[in-house]
N, C-alpha and C positions, 0 to 999 in steps of 0.2 A: 692447418692447426690440428687436424685429427691425429697426426703422428706424434704430437706433443702431449697428448692427453695424460700419459703417465707422469709427466713432469708438472702439469698445471695444477694450481690450487683449485679446489672444488671442481673437479673435472666434469661432473655431470652437467654443469652449466654450459659446456661447449658441445654437447652431443647433438643438439638440434632435433631430437627425436621425442620431445615431450608430447603428451596427448594433445591432439588438435593442431599440432604444427603442420604447416602445409608444405608438401613436397610435390614438385612438378617435374616433367621431363624437359630439360633445357632446349632441345631442338623444337619443342612444340610451343615455346614461349618467344614472343617477339620483343618484349621490353622487360628487363630485370631491374628491380629497385631494391636497394638496401635501406630498410628503415633503421636509422642509426640513433641510438640514445646515448648522449655523452655523459654517462655515469655507469656505475656498476650494474651487473645483471639484476641483482636483487632490488635495485631501485627502478630500473627501466621496466622490469616485468610487472611492477605495481602500477604503471602509468596507463590509465584507461584510454587516453588518446591514442597511444600506440596500438592497443588492441583494436580500436575502431578502424584505424587506417589499414592495419594488417588485413582485416576482414574485407574492407571496402575494395582494396586493390586485388586481392586474391579471388574475389568474386568474378573477375574477368579472366577467362581462360588464357587470353593472350598476354596477360601480365603476371609476374611473379614477384611478390614482396617477401623478402627474407629479413632476418634480424641481425643487428650487430650492436655490441655494447662496448663501452670503454673497459678494457681489462684492467685488473689491479696491477700495480707497478711490478710486482714479482712476476706476473704472467707476461707483462710487456717486455721485461728483460729477457725472458726465455725466448720470446718471439724474435727479438733483436739478435740475440746470440746465435740463433739457428738460421737467421736470414729468412724467416717466415713472415709474410705480410698478414695484417689483420684481415680476417675473412668473415663471411656470413656463417650463421649457425646451421641453417638448413642444408646447404650444399657444400659448405667449405670453400666457396669461391672467393678469391681475393677481392677486396672492395674495389681495387683499381680496375677490375674487369667488369664491373657492373655498368649499366647505362646511367643510372641515377643513384645518388646517395641522398636520402632525405632525412635531415636531422630534426629532432624534436627539441626545441629550445624552450625549456620550461622556466628557467630563471637565469639571472645574469652571472652567477658564480660558476656556471658550466662552460663558459666561453673558451678557456684554455683547453678543456677536454676535447672540444671539437678539433682543435689543431693537433692535439695528441693523437686522436684517431686517424686524422688525415696523414700525419707523419708515419704512424705505424703501418698505414696502407701504402706508403710510398707515393702519395699524391701531393703535388705542390700545394702550399698553403693558400696562396693568393690566387684569386680568379684570373688575374692578368697573366699569370705564369702557366696556366693550364691551356691545353690545345684540344683538338678534335679527338685525340686518343684517350682523353681523361673523361671520367664520368661527370655528369652535371651535378653540382652541389646545390641542393635545395634546403630551405629552412622554414619551419613553421612553429607555432606556439605563441604563448601569451606575450613574450618579449618582442614580437615582431612589430608592435606598435611604437617601439623605438629600438631598433636593432642596429643603429648606425655604427656602434663600436665593432660590429662583426661584418659590416657591409662589404669590405674589400675581400673577404674570404669566400663569399657566396656568389653563385650565378643568379639565384632567384630565391625570393621569399614568397610565402603565401600568408596573407593577412586574413584572419577569420577562420571560418569552418572549412575543414580540409577533406571531408569524406567524399565530396563531389569534385572538389578542385584537383586533388592529386590524381585520380584516374583521368581527368580531362587533360592534365599536363602530360601524363604518360602516353595518352593517345596522340598528343601533339609530338612527343618524342618519336613515337612509332612512325608517324607521317614524315617527319623530318629524316629519319633513317631511310625510309623507303624512297624518298625523293632526293636523297643525297644533299640535303640542305646543311649549311654550315652552322656552327654554334651561334654566331651572330644572328643569322636568319631565324634560328629557333627562338632566341630571346626577343627578336622583333615581333614574332607571332605570339609569344607568351605574354607580352605586355597587354594584349587585347583580351586576355582571360581575366574575368573579374576576380580580384583578390591578389593578383600577381604583381609583385614589386621587384623590378629589375634594378638593383642598386647602381649598376654601371651607367644607367640612363639618367642619373642625377649626379651632379659633380659639385665639388667644393669650389667656392669662388677662388680664383687664382690668388687674390691678395691674402687669403686666409689659409693657404695650404700648410704653412708651418706653425699655425697658432690655433688655439681652440676656436671653433667656428660654429655658428648657429644657422648659417645660410647655405642652403643647398639649391643649386640651379638646375632645373629640368632641361634636358637636352632636346626635348621634342615638345612642340606647342600643344599637341593633342594628348600629352601624357604628363600632366603637371601634378596630379594627385591620384593616389591609389585608394580605391574604395574596397572596404573589407568584403569578404565573401560571407554570405549568410545562407544557411540552410533553413528555409522558411517553415518546413513541416517535418518534425522529427519522426513522425509516423511513416513518412514516405521513405525514410532511410532504414535499411536493414541493419538492425543492431546485432553485434556478434554474440551468438549463444554458444558457439563452440570455441570459447576462449582457451588459449593455451594454458595448460596446467603445469607449473614448474615442478621439477623433481624435488628441488630443495626449498628451504624457506626463503621467502622474499619479504620485503618491508610490509606490504599489505597483501597478505596471503589469503585472499578471499574472492568470491564472485562479486564483481561490481556491476551494477546496472544503473545507467543514467536515466533518471525519470524525467528530468527537465533540464533545460539549458537557458542561461540568462537569469538576470535578477534586476528588479526595478525598485528595490528598497532605497537605493540612492545613498548609501553610506559614502561620504565624501572622500574617504581615504582609499576606497576599494577600487583598484584598477579593473579586476575581473567583473565587478558589478557594472562597469561602464562598457568595456570592450565586448562583452558577450551578450549585450542586449540585441534583440528583444527577448522576452520570456517566451519559451515554447515548451509545451508539456507533451509527454506521450500519453496516449489514451490508456485507460485501464485494461481494456481487452488486449491491447498490444503488449502491455506489461505482463499480463497473465501468461500469454504465449511465450514471451521472452524468458520469464522466470522458470517455468516448468521445463522448457527445452534446455535452458542453461544448466539447471541443477542436474538434469539427466546426463548431459554431455561433459560435465566438468568434475563432479564429485566433491566440490568445495563444501566445507562444513560451516562456513560463515558467509552471510550475504550482506552487502551494503548498498542501500539506495542512495545514489549520488545526485547532487545538483549543487549549484552555488548556495541555494537557500532551501534545503530539503524540507524544512518545516513549513515552507510556504506552498508546497505542492497542493493544489486545490482539492485533491482527493486522497490526502495522506491517510486519513482514518480508513477509508474504503480500501485503499491499497493494502494496508496492514490486515484488515479483516479478511481480504481475499487470499492473501499469501500466508496467513498465520498457520492454518491447518497443514498446508503443504510443508512448511518449514519445520513445524513441530513434529510431524510424523517422521521426518528425515533427520531429526536432531540437528537442524541447521539454525544457528543463531543469527539474529538480525542486528546490525549496527548502523548507526547514523553518523554522519560527519558532524562537525560543529553545528549546534542547533541555535536557532533564534529563540530567545526566552518567550515562553508561552505558546510556541508554535506546535507543540506536541500534546495531545490530550492525555488525560489520565488513563483512558482505555488503551491507547497505544502503548503507554508505559507498561501496563499490565501484560500486554501481548509480548513485548520485548522480554520482560523479566520471566514470563512463563516458559520461555525456551532456555535462555541463558542471559544472565544480567550482564550486558556489555557495559563498557565505560561510557560515561556521559560527559560531553564537553559543551560548555556554554560560553558565549562570547560577548560579554558586556562591553569590552574594549576600553572603557574608561570607568574610573571609580566614582566620579561625581556626575550628577545629572546635568550640570552646566556644560561639562566637557562632552557628554554624550549628545547634547543638543548641538554643539559645535560641529561634531562629525556626522550628525544626522542619524545617530543610532537611536531609533525611535522606540526605546524600551524604558520603563521606569524601574526604580529600585524595588518597589512593591511587587511588580510583576515578576522580577527575578526571584525574590524571596518566596513568593507563592509557588513558583516553579520548583525550586529546590526543596521546599517543604513536601510537595507531592512526591518527589523522587525519594526522599528519605522515608516517607510513609510507606512506600512500596519496596523498601528493603535495600536501596542503594546506600553505600557507606562512604563513597568517594565521588567527588565532583571536581572536574578541572575547569578553571575559568581563564579565558584569554584576555589579556590587557595589552595595550600599547603605551609606551612612554615617548615623549617628544612630540606629541600632537600639537598642532597650532594652538596657541594661547595657554598651554599647560603651565601650571605653577606647582610649587611644592605642596600646596594644599590638595591638589589633585592626586599627588602621590600618596598622601596620607589617606585619601578617600579610597584608594585601592585596598589598603589593609583593612579599613573600617568596613568596607563592603564584604570582604572575605569573612570577617568575624561575624557579621550579621547572617551570612549564608550558613556558617557553622552553627549558629544559634538555632536555625530552623530545624536542625536535626533533633533537638531535644535530647532525650535519653535513648532514642531508638538505635542510633548508629554506634555500635560498640567500638569499631576500629575506624572512627571518622577521620577522613583526611580531605582537606580542601587544598588543591594545588593551584597556585596562581602562576600562569605561564606568561612571562613578560617579553615583549618584542619591541625593539626600538622602531619608531615610525620612519618609513622611507617614503618621501613624496614620489608618486608615480605619474608617468605621462598619461594623458587622456583622462585625468581626474581633476576635480575642482582644486585640489591641493598641488597641482603640478608646478605652480609658481612659488610655493612656499620654501622657506629655508629648512634644511635638515640640520638638527642640532649636531654639534661637533662630536668627535670621538671622545674628547675629554669630558664634555658635558654629559654624554650618554653614560659614561662610567660613573660620574658623580651621582646621577639619578639612580642608577642601579645600586650603588653602594648605600645610598639613602634608603632605598626600599629594603635592602637586606637588613639594615639596622632596625627598620620598623617591623619586619616580619620575625626577627630573631626571638623575641620573648614568647611567641605564640606557638606552642608545641603542635597544635592540630593544623597549623597552616604550613604549607611547603611552598617555597618560591623556586621556580625554575626560570631560566632566562636564555634568550637567544644571544649568541656571542656578538658583542658590539663590533668586533672586527669584521664579521660577515655583513652586518647591516651597513657599516661604513663603506665597504666595497660595493655593496648592492646599490647604495645611494649614488656613488660615483658613476656607475655604469648604467643605471636605469635612466638617468637623464643626461647621458653622455653623447658625444658626437664622434665623427669619424677619426678625429685626432687620436682617440683612444685605441684604435686598431693597432697602432704601433706598440702601445702599452701591453695589449693582449699578447702580441707576438713576442715581445721581450720577456714578459712574465712567464710565458710557456718555456722559452729557452732557459730560464732560471729554475725551472722545475716546479712552478706554481700550478699544481694540478689538484683536482678533487677539493677545491676550495670551499665547497659546501659541507665538507666533513671536518669536524672539530679537530681531529688528530692530524689532518693534512694541511690545514690552512696555514700559509706563511705570509702574513701581512707585509712583512719587511720586503719580501721579493717583489710584491706589487708596488710598494712605495718606491723601491729602488728603480723599478722599471719606469715609473712616472717621472722620477727625477732625471733619469737618462733621456727621457723624451721631452724634458723641459716643461712639464705640466704640473700644475698645483692641484692636488686632490681636493682641497677645501674649496677651490673655485667652482667645482661641480656641485657642491652642496649648497651654494648660495641661493638666495631668493632670486626669482626671475621677474623681469619687468613684463607685465601683461601686454604692453604695447609692442614688445619686440618679438620677432619670429623665434620659433623653437626648432631644434634639430629634427623633430618628428612631425612637423606640420604637413608634410607631403603624404603621410599615410593616415587615412581617415578611419576612425572607428565608427563614424556615423553620428557622433555626438557633436552638436554645435558648440563652437567656441563661446558663443554668447550664453549658452546654458551653463557651461562650466564656470564662466565668470559670475553669473548670477548666483550660482550655488556657493561660490567662494565668498561673495559679499554677504549672503545670508549666514554663512558659517561664522564670519567675524562679528555678525550681529547676534549670534546665538539663537538663530531662528531655524526651525525645522521645515522639511518639505515632505509631504505625504507620498505614499506609494501610488504611482499612476494606475495600478491595477484596481485600487480601491476608490478611484475617483476620476477626475478629468485628466486629459493629456497635459503634461507639463512642458511639452515642447523641447524635449532633449534632441530631437531630430532623427533618431534612428528609424522610426516608423514613417516619417514624413519627408525626409530629405529626398528631393525630387530625383536625383540621379540614382540613388540606391533603390528607391521605390519603383521607378520605371524599369530598371534593369531586372528586378526580381519578378515583377508582373509579366515582363516579356518572357522570362525563362519558365515561370511556373504557373502564371495565372492567379497567384495568391498575393494578398497583402501580407504585411509582417507585423501587424499589431499583436500585442501579447495574446498567445493562443493557449487558453487554459480550458479545463474540463468542468466548467461551472455546473453543468446540468447532470454530471455523473456522480457527484459526491453523495455517499450514503447518508441518510438522515440520522441513522442511529446504529450503534453496535449491539443493540439488544439481542438480535438473533444469535450473535456470537456468544453472548453471555448465557443465554437461555439453553442452548443445545448442549452445553457442557464441554464443548471443545476448547473453551478458553481456560480450562483448568481452574486455578485459584481465582477467587473473586477479588475485586479491588479491596485493598486494605489488609488482606491476609499476608502472613509472612511467606516470603518466597526465598528461603535460604538455600534451596537446592534445585537444580534443573533435574528433570526426570531421568533416572537411570534405571537399570534392571539388575537385580540380584538373581543369579541363576537359581538359587534355592526357591525364589518366589515365582519363577516362571513356569515351574512344573513341567507338564507334558509338552508345553508349547516350545520350549527351548531345546536346542540341540547343539552339539559342538562337532566341528569337522576338522580333520587334520589335512593340510594341503602340503603336498610334496612338489617342489619346483627346482628348476635349474636357474643358475645365475651366471651367465657367460656373456661373451661379446661385450657390447657397450654397457651392459648391466653391471659389470664388475666395478664400475666407477660410482655406483650408488653407495652412500654411507648407510649405516644402520638406521639412522634417523630418517633419511630420505626413503629408505625401503619401507619403513613402517608407515610413513605418510602416504607413500605410493600405493600400498596395499589397501589402506583405508579408502582412498579415492577410487581405486579400481572397484572395490566392493560397492561403493555408492553408485558408480556409473552402471554397474551390473544389476542394480536393484536388489542387492542382498540386504535383508533386514538384520543388521548387526545389533547385538546387545551392548549396552553402554554401562559404564561404572556410575556410581553415585557421586555426588559432590558438585562443587561450584563449576568445574569444567569437566563434564562427563567425557570419558574416553572409551573407544571401542574395546571390548574385551578380546584381545588377541595377544598371543605370545609367540615369540620367535626363538629359534635355537641360538647358539652362541654367535655373537656378531662377527662378521668377516671383516678384515681390513679392507679399506678402499683400494681397489686395484686387483683384488684376489677373487677368482671365480670359484664356482662350486658346481659339481654335477648333481648334487643332491642336498637340498636344504628343506626345512619344514617349518610350518607355522600352524598354530591352532586358533580357530576363530569360534566364538560363541555367538549363536544366532538367537534372536528373540522369537522367531517364527520357524516352524519346521521347514527344512529344505533337504532334499536328497543330495548325496555326494555327486551323483550324475548331473543333476540340475545345476549345482554350484559350479562344477567344472565347465559345463556348457556356457554358462553366463560369464564366468570370470575370464576364461582363456582369451576371448577376443579383446579384452580390455588391457591385457598386459603389454608393456612396452617391449621393444626389441631386446632380446637377451634374457628376458624372464619368461620361462616356459613352464606351464603347469604339467606335471608328470603324473599326478594321481591325487585323488581326494578320497578320504575314508572317514567313517564315523570315529569319534573320539569321546572319551569320558567328559561329562559336563564340566568338571573341574580339572580336566587334563591340561597339560602344558607341553610345549614343544620340548623335545629331548635335547639335553646338552651332554653328549657322550663323553666318557672319560678319555677316550682315545680318538684322535682324528688323523686321517691319512691324506697326505698331499703329494702332488707331483710338481717338481720344479723343472721347468723347461728352460734351456739356455738358447737364446735367440741371436746372440751377437756373433759377428764374423762368420765362421764356418758352422754355426749352430752347435758348437761344443764349448764347454768351459775352458778358460785359459789354464795353463799348467799351474799358475799361482793359485787359482781358485780350487782346482782339484787337490793340490797339495794341502791347502788349508782344511778341506773337508776330511781328507784322510788323516791328518794330524788330529782333528777334532774327534774323529771316531776312536782314535787310540787312547785318548785321555779319559780319566774317570772324573776329573773335576775341572770345571771351566767357570770361574767366578764371573758374575754379571750383576751390575747394579740395576735392580728393577725399581722404576719410579712408581710410587703410589700416591694417593691423596695425602698420606701422612708423611711423605718424604721418600727417601730412597733406602732400599734394603738389599743386601747381597743375597743372591741365590746361586745354586749350582745349575748352570744352563744345560750341562750335559745330561742331567737326569730327565729333562723334558723331552729328550729324543729317545724313544723306545727302540727305534730301528732307523738306520740310514743305509740306503743301497743305491749304487749306481746302476741304472738301466740303460745299457748302451752308452753312447758317447755324449748324448745331449739331455739326459734326463736323470733326475735324482728323486728317489722315493723316500719320503720322510714320514715316519709314524710318531706323532706327538703323544706324550703321556701327560694329561692334565688332571690326574687324580689328586695330586698334592698342591699343585700351583698352576696358574695359567699365565701365559705370556703371548702377546700378539705373535702369530707364527712368522710374519714378515720381519718383525723386530728380532726374533730369535735367529732367523736366517742371516740377516745383515750383521748381527753381532759376531757371527762366525766369518762371514765374507763381506765386509763393508763396501767392497767395490761394486757389488751387484745393485742393479736398479731395475725398475719396471720397464725400462726401455730395452734392457738386454735379457730379461727373463720373463717368464710367465708362471705364476703360481696358481694352482688349481686344487681345491679340496675334492677328494675322491669320495670319501665316506667317513661316517662316524662309526666307532666300534665299541662294543662292550668288552669287558675283561677277557672273556673266553674267546671272542672273535679276534681280539688283538693278539692273543697267544698264537692262534692259528695263522694270523697274518705274518707274525715274526718267523714262525717255523717254516712257513711256506716260502 
């Protein structure tokens, strides 16, 4: 794939040389695994689970985990046209040459993307069609607790926590390779590893092969149920601090730190709250070390503390207190995922706002108290209003609220309650929020396996649209309320596959053949392709949305989350009675089974000597944040206006500030960085180097740095410059020594010198480039040469230049001050940008459209002043 970089969209995504990417020598590695994410790079690089597995595997010198993502359709076509198989990023190895391909399956709408990646790699789609020469195909992630629609395509799944399980499986692969064991022998051994589900060891009953089935028959008497893998103590697992830093923007472009795993709140709709039990927390001293090391080695400017219920972390106030000064000094903002109402204190809100006021999302889930009791969302309306009042008092002007529609027992009165609740939230802002916006995010409810609602009916596609239309009508008169909604087509498909069976594997394969890819993207979803595939397979989609009989078996019964069926049925009964269940962390054990199921408990004690009851830090919570407020590091006091995060005006910094001009080369793989990527890259390199940058004022402070004129992607330069303003004195020598080791391949620091405090990077009037011809015999074709000689001879060459205001005609010839052939394979071009500017590559291809970056290389040599340009022409 590396040879195709000039042709690929966003080529920096395929370099594999991002900071903290792991590179090993293949001869020194015994097992090679591709961690495959079946979506685009910008989505997969946001997935914390992938970062954890990447680190866990690469900690072993004998294993090498590399990355692979689903390329966009344009890139896939380039691969197919060139006969190039899908490869790993780090080494460019075709996926078919790996020992293992481990897919992260995070949701049901990625299923066809798995087949897409296998097909691009030239690997047979179904496990039964692969032999000893093909890599083993593994799967893990939340959907594994009902993954039957994908079972025929995988050799092995891992249910539960993967950071210990995956290295154990790779060690087994190593042993099987050494001993010459067959694929079947490997699977026989793998079924004895806790958490491993071998789908070929369970079969569909013969009488149900051609019809929807809920009965799976185990082939071995000692392998009738798969127990999930549980990591009992998060503190015993080494969390990745050297997380890979993408060159370009990704969906969640920040440092993510998992502070806890599991949730016992018991929301009856929430699959994650069931399958990730029990609750386990990281200790504060562990998080201190992780945070400082991770900020040092990544350079991210935003931090997110993650867990299923971050507000329930037992030491949240203390965690913020201990991390606040570190983040504020480095201009790092702190964000939290969707919060439970009332779970964050006013003091924590002050600390968040004191650095940068990030967005706040709350999840009441239902508008009425009656329906919140049905789903066991143990929050009251008054608690929600008190929470939002605190937010608005501290300067927030927007809040997002998550709701679901289609919950069991929902009526139109509950829909009206959503709007009423949003209006009450808006009223808590009073006159404080000038640009107040309350956003209601609406998602159709999908009954999920392993939850108390797994037996419930999902409302039809038509009914979902009716309720959404009803809500739109209710929201329309209220200007300060904004309604957003999840596409009902996506929820419809999700509902089919989340409670589906193996008969749906044929649908996945047919839908893939019809081009149904990236179905979780609104602009790519083709519901009709999926429905057509179901019709061709003789399946009724609405049959999968039906209510289930609690007395009948379910397709996922053989994969255990550790939750007792009796507990789920009891919670279902309480839901229909409108009764709530408390959090077991706040009282007695509720008997869900995760901590007490004999088989799970015995296995974990045998492995670790630990039990798995909720592990929290009750004795570590700080009693008060008074020291933070008293020592002045907290900045503004509660209740004061927080309109701006702290920036620095160079005029106010006095003798402490200085500016430095950095001269650098941009060659090799660095030519594929866009200007936006280059700016982001330099900022993060500065952060990793410990450079105290000066920041602008405003809501989103930015580093005070300026660059020369942007280079087109694919164009190199032997001399570029940028100017950085620092808030603390630093010599040019010191900056160069710190910064040089942090630069990626192709970016080389050539010099650093003092610059005026308000200086900016030069944008010279003239720029000189060399155009190298690489095709064939390394010389331009006769046609190309003739076009250039003809262009040299004319005085006027009309060209339609596109601008933000439309298109206007310019004389392209006047942009070329000088054009010279240097030997047979080089062309020297001196551009004159005094009157107008045009992307140099655009100008070149306007003269010779047949040229491409595969056949040429364009490199900027220097920028020139007027006098220097005259000398260059005469010379």
